[in-house]
C-alpha positions in Angstrom: 57.8 -45.6 119.0 55.0 -44.0 117.1 56.8 -45.0 113.8 57.2 -48.5 115.2 53.7 -48.8 115.9 52.5 -47.5 112.8 54.6 -50.2 110.9 53.8 -52.8 112.8 50.0 -51.7 112.3 50.8 -51.7 108.9 52.2 -55.2 108.9 49.3 -56.9 110.2 46.8 -58.2 106.9 43.5 -56.7 106.9 41.0 -59.4 107.7 38.4 -59.9 105.2 34.7 -58.9 105.6 32.4 -62.2 106.3 30.9 -63.4 102.8 27.2 -62.1 102.7 24.9 -64.8 103.5 21.8 -64.7 100.8 19.9 -67.5 101.8 18.7 -68.6 105.6 19.7 -71.8 107.3 16.9 -74.9 106.7 16.3 -75.1 109.8 15.2 -71.8 110.1 12.7 -71.9 107.1 11.3 -75.1 108.7 10.9 -73.7 112.3 9.1 -70.9 110.4 6.7 -73.4 108.2 6.2 -75.4 111.5 4.2 -72.6 113.1 2.7 -71.0 110.3 0.9 -74.5 110.7 0.2 -74.7 114.2 -3.3 -75.1 115.9 -2.9 -71.8 118.1 -3.7 -68.5 115.9 -1.1 -66.3 117.9 1.8 -68.9 117.0 0.6 -69.0 113.5 0.8 -64.9 113.5 4.2 -65.4 114.9 5.0 -68.0 112.6 3.5 -65.4 109.6 6.1 -62.8 110.5 9.4 -64.8 110.9 8.7 -66.4 107.3 8.0 -62.7 106.0 11.2 -61.8 107.6 13.3 -64.2 106.1 11.8 -63.9 103.0 13.1 -59.9 103.2 16.4 -60.4 104.1 17.3 -63.9 102.4 16.9 -63.3 98.4 17.6 -66.7 97.4 15.2 -68.0 99.9 12.5 -65.1 99.2 10.6 -67.2 96.7 10.0 -69.9 98.5 9.2 -68.1 101.4 6.5 -66.5 99.3 5.6 -69.6 97.9 4.5 -70.9 101.5 2.4 -67.9 102.2 0.9 -67.9 99.3 0.0 -71.9 99.4 -1.4 -70.8 103.0 -3.7 -68.4 101.9 -4.5 -70.7 99.0 -5.9 -73.4 101.6 -9.6 -73.3 102.5 -9.9 -72.8 106.3 -12.0 -75.5 108.0 -15.9 -74.6 109.3 -14.2 -74.4 112.7 -12.1 -71.1 111.5 -14.5 -69.3 109.1 -18.5 -69.7 108.4 -20.1 -68.1 105.1 -23.8 -66.9 104.7 -25.7 -67.5 101.4 -23.2 -70.2 100.2 -24.7 -71.4 96.8 -23.1 -73.2 93.5 -23.5 -69.7 91.5 -21.5 -66.6 92.8 -23.3 -64.7 95.0 -23.0 -61.9 97.9 -22.0 -63.9 101.2 -20.6 -62.4 104.8 -17.9 -63.8 105.8 -17.3 -64.6 109.8 -14.0 -65.4 111.2 -13.3 -67.1 114.1 -10.5 -68.1 116.4 -8.3 -65.4 115.2 -8.3 -66.6 111.6 -8.8 -63.3 109.9 -5.7 -62.1 111.6 -3.3 -64.9 110.6 -4.2 -64.1 107.2 -4.2 -60.6 107.2 -0.5 -61.1 108.8 0.2 -63.0 106.0 -0.7 -60.2 103.4 1.5 -57.8 104.8 4.3 -59.6 104.9 3.7 -59.9 101.4 3.6 -56.5 100.5 6.7 -56.0 102.9 8.4 -58.9 100.5 7.4 -57.3 97.5 9.2 -53.7 99.1 12.2 -55.4 99.3 12.4 -56.8 96.1 11.8 -53.0 94.7 14.4 -51.9 96.9 17.2 -54.5 96.1 16.2 -54.1 92.7 16.6 -50.3 92.6 20.3 -50.7 94.5 21.3 -53.6 91.6 22.3 -55.8 94.4 19.2 -58.1 92.9 18.0 -59.9 89.6 15.3 -62.3 88.7 11.6 -61.4 89.8 9.0 -62.7 92.6 5.8 -64.2 91.5 2.6 -64.6 93.1 0.1 -67.2 93.1 -3.3 -66.4 95.0 -5.3 -68.6 92.7 -8.4 -69.3 95.1 -7.6 -67.5 98.1 -9.4 -66.5 100.7 -8.7 -63.1 101.7 -9.6 -61.0 104.4 -11.0 -57.7 104.7 -8.7 -54.4 104.1 -6.7 -55.8 101.7 -3.8 -53.1 101.1 -1.3 -53.1 98.4 -1.3 -49.5 97.5 1.7 -48.4 95.5 3.3 -52.1 95.4 5.3 -53.1 92.3 4.0 -56.6 91.1 7.4 -57.9 89.5 6.6 -61.3 88.0 3.2 -63.2 87.1 0.6 -62.6 89.6 -2.5 -65.0 89.6 -5.4 -63.7 91.8 -8.0 -66.3 90.0 -11.0 -67.4 91.4 -9.4 -65.3 94.6 -11.9 -64.4 97.2 -11.9 -60.6 98.7 -14.0 -60.8 101.8 -13.6 -57.5 102.4 -12.8 -53.6 100.8 -9.6 -53.7 98.5 -7.0 -51.1 97.6 -4.7 -51.8 95.2 -4.2 -48.1 93.8 -1.3 -47.0 92.4 0.7 -50.3 92.1 2.7 -51.5 89.1 1.6 -55.2 87.6 4.6 -55.8 85.5 4.1 -59.6 84.1 0.9 -61.2 83.3 -2.1 -60.5 85.7 -5.3 -62.8 86.5 -7.8 -61.7 88.4 -10.2 -64.3 86.1 -13.0 -65.6 88.2 -12.3 -63.7 91.4 -15.0 -62.4 93.9 -14.7 -58.9 95.3 -17.2 -58.5 98.4 -16.7 -55.1 99.2 -15.1 -52.0 97.4 -12.0 -52.4 95.0 -9.7 -49.6 94.1 -7.7 -50.1 91.4 -7.3 -46.4 90.5 -3.8 -45.1 88.9 -2.6 -48.7 88.1 -0.3 -49.5 85.2 -0.6 -52.9 83.8 2.3 -53.3 81.6 1.1 -56.7 80.3 -2.1 -58.7 80.2 -4.6 -57.9 82.5 -7.1 -60.9 82.5 -10.7 -60.2 84.9 -12.6 -62.3 82.7 -16.1 -63.3 84.6 -14.9 -61.4 87.6 -17.6 -60.7 90.1 -18.0 -56.8 91.7 -20.5 -57.4 94.8 -20.5 -54.2 96.6 -24.0 -52.4 96.3 -22.9 -48.4 96.8 -24.2 -45.3 95.4 -20.6 -44.4 94.8 -17.6 -46.1 93.2 -17.6 -49.3 93.8 -15.1 -50.9 91.1 -12.7 -48.0 90.9 -10.2 -47.9 87.8 -10.0 -44.4 87.3 -7.0 -43.4 85.3 -5.6 -47.1 85.2 -3.2 -48.0 82.2 -3.6 -51.0 80.4 -0.4 -52.0 78.3 -1.8 -55.2 77.1 -5.0 -57.0 76.5 -7.5 -55.9 78.9 -10.1 -58.3 79.2 -13.5 -58.1 81.5 -15.4 -60.6 79.4 -18.4 -61.7 81.2 -17.6 -59.6 84.3 -20.4 -58.4 86.6 -20.4 -55.3 88.3 -23.3 -54.7 90.6 -22.3 -51.5 92.0 -21.2 -48.3 90.3 -17.8 -48.8 87.8 -15.8 -46.1 87.0 -13.3 -46.6 84.0 -12.8 -42.5 83.6 -9.8 -41.4 82.0 -8.2 -45.1 81.2 -6.2 -46.0 79.0 -6.4 -49.1 77.0 -4.6 -50.7 74.2 -6.9 -53.6 73.3 -10.0 -54.5 75.5 -12.9 -56.7 75.6 -16.0 -56.3 78.0 -17.7 -59.1 75.8 -21.1 -60.3 77.7 -20.2 -58.1 81.0 -23.0 -56.8 82.8 -23.5 -53.4 84.3 -26.2 -53.5 86.7 -25.7 -49.7 88.3 -24.2 -47.1 86.6 -20.8 -47.1 84.6 -18.6 -44.3 83.1 -16.0 -44.4 80.4 -15.9 -40.7 80.2 -12.7 -39.2 78.6 -11.1 -43.0 78.2 -8.9 -43.7 75.4 -9.2 -46.9 73.5 -5.9 -47.0 70.9 -7.0 -50.1 69.3 -10.1 -52.6 69.3 -12.6 -52.6 71.4 -15.1 -54.8 72.0 -18.6 -53.8 74.0 -20.6 -56.7 72.4 -23.7 -58.2 74.0 -23.6 -56.1 77.4 -26.3 -55.3 79.3 -26.0 -51.6 80.7 -28.5 -51.6 83.7 -27.6 -48.1 84.6 -26.7 -45.0 83.4 -23.8 -45.4 80.8 -21.2 -42.8 80.5 -19.0 -42.3 77.1 -18.7 -38.5 77.5 -15.4 -37.0 75.3 -14.3 -41.1 75.3 -11.7 -41.4 72.1 -12.0 -45.1 70.2 -8.9 -45.2 67.8 -9.2 -48.3 66.8 -12.4 -50.5 65.8 -15.1 -50.4 68.5 -17.6 -53.2 68.4 -21.0 -52.6 70.1 -23.3 -55.4 68.4 -26.1 -56.9 70.5 -25.5 -54.3 73.5 -28.8 -52.9 75.5 -28.7 -50.0 77.1 -32.4 -49.7 79.5 -31.0 -46.4 81.1 -29.7 -43.1 79.0 -27.0 -43.8 77.3 -24.7 -40.4 76.7 -22.1 -40.5 74.2 -21.8 -36.8 73.7 -18.4 -35.4 72.1 -17.3 -38.9 72.2 -15.0 -39.3 69.1 -15.1 -42.6 67.2 -11.7 -42.5 64.5 -12.4 -46.0 62.7 -15.4 -47.8 61.7 -17.6 -49.2 64.6 -20.2 -51.9 64.7 -23.7 -50.7 66.3 -25.8 -53.9 64.9 -28.8 -54.8 66.9 -28.1 -52.1 69.7 -30.8 -51.1 71.8 -31.5 -47.8 73.3 -34.5 -48.0 75.6 -34.9 -44.8 76.7 -32.4 -41.9 76.1 -29.4 -41.7 73.9 -27.1 -38.4 73.6 -25.1 -38.0 70.5 -24.7 -34.3 70.7 -21.5 -33.4 69.2 -20.2 -37.3 68.5 -17.3 -37.5 65.8 -17.3 -39.9 63.5 -14.5 -40.3 61.3 -11.3 -42.5 59.8 -7.8 -42.2 59.3 -6.2 -41.7 56.5 -4.6 -45.1 55.3 -7.2 -47.0 56.8 -8.4 -48.4 53.2 -9.8 -44.8 51.9 -13.0 -45.7 54.1 -15.5 -42.5 54.3 -16.9 -42.1 57.9 -20.0 -44.4 58.3 -22.7 -43.9 60.8 -25.8 -45.1 58.6 -25.7 -48.7 60.7 -26.3 -46.4 64.1 -28.7 -44.3 62.5 -30.8 -47.1 61.6 -30.5 -48.7 65.1 -32.1 -45.1 66.5 -34.9 -44.9 63.5 -35.9 -48.6 64.7 -36.0 -47.6 68.2 -38.3 -45.0 67.3 -35.8 -42.3 68.0 -35.5 -40.8 64.6 -38.3 -39.6 62.5 -38.6 -41.7 58.8 -37.0 -40.9 56.8 -34.0 -39.7 58.9 -32.8 -37.1 56.0 -30.6 -34.5 57.5 -29.7 -34.8 61.4 -29.6 -30.9 62.7 -26.8 -30.5 65.1 -27.4 -30.1 68.8 -31.5 -30.3 68.3 -34.0 -32.7 70.3 -35.1 -35.2 67.7 -38.2 -37.7 68.1 -40.1 -38.8 70.9 -37.0 -40.1 72.8 -34.9 -37.0 73.0 -32.2 -38.0 71.3 -29.6 -35.5 70.5 -27.4 -36.4 67.5 -24.7 -34.4 65.3 -22.9 -35.7 62.3 -19.5 -33.9 62.2 -17.5 -34.4 58.6 -14.3 -33.1 60.9 
């Protein structure tokens, strides 16, 4: 009987597994979208949660759901949902007051977007998904406490003109595609420590409004593989670019109203520091400039520390102004072999220092590691 039973069971064909559903039903998306625009904030929070679940579970609908969530964040809330102090035409620090739970709705949407990006990274690592996910948060109004720590942004990421109303945390995040923060406003501390930017990173005319004696804009150990542009950016608090790795970088016409540090940073190719106003202490200690460095027209109103910096190619210091102390102790100016046979040239900088009454006339031979002149300028010309 056992043998017969086994034969009969073996004769029964096995059922095929049900097909994998990769797209949600249209009515599910419509229901989530309708809830997301309900007058009641509690219903909108539920709609955000539902939309995030659809994006995580159905890869083919993922981008559509992400677009819907981003569109909500891009929509300016009505005056009944938020009020902002110190409204001006020009960017200025503002205090945002949220009403009727609108901050909870937007915070939930940001949480769902983070979950969607995590789901994408998981599916990609398992080899079950191809393609990418783009985020368009142009002009978005974002609540305090934005948390994208350790997130991978796989596609194009746009925060152009976005307003971050509080502290923002993005440390250890990876930006695979082009990233745009141009014209964004950060009204709290921002943390980009150890971030990886694999393509162009656009921070032009970004306003960092946080006033703090600690790191208000923190980019320590961030790596920029493409062009990193901070042209026209304004840093009202402490700006930290310590140990950053840049390829091409531009800080043209930016403003550092407090202390800034680029110590131990490395610029592989050209960097532009022209027409910058350093309103606080500027640190470039142990900084390596492997490409051309342009400081044309830059002013230092407080101490500028270039001690132990290394300029591997010819650099420009035309019209630079040092208002107080300038430290060039153990600074190295050199030129790589094959760079047109040019010799190390620091005469332009010597002229600037002499014009600022920080070197005696004539300059003659500069004594290493010695205080020279009336402004405590430390200088060492190296032939290394």
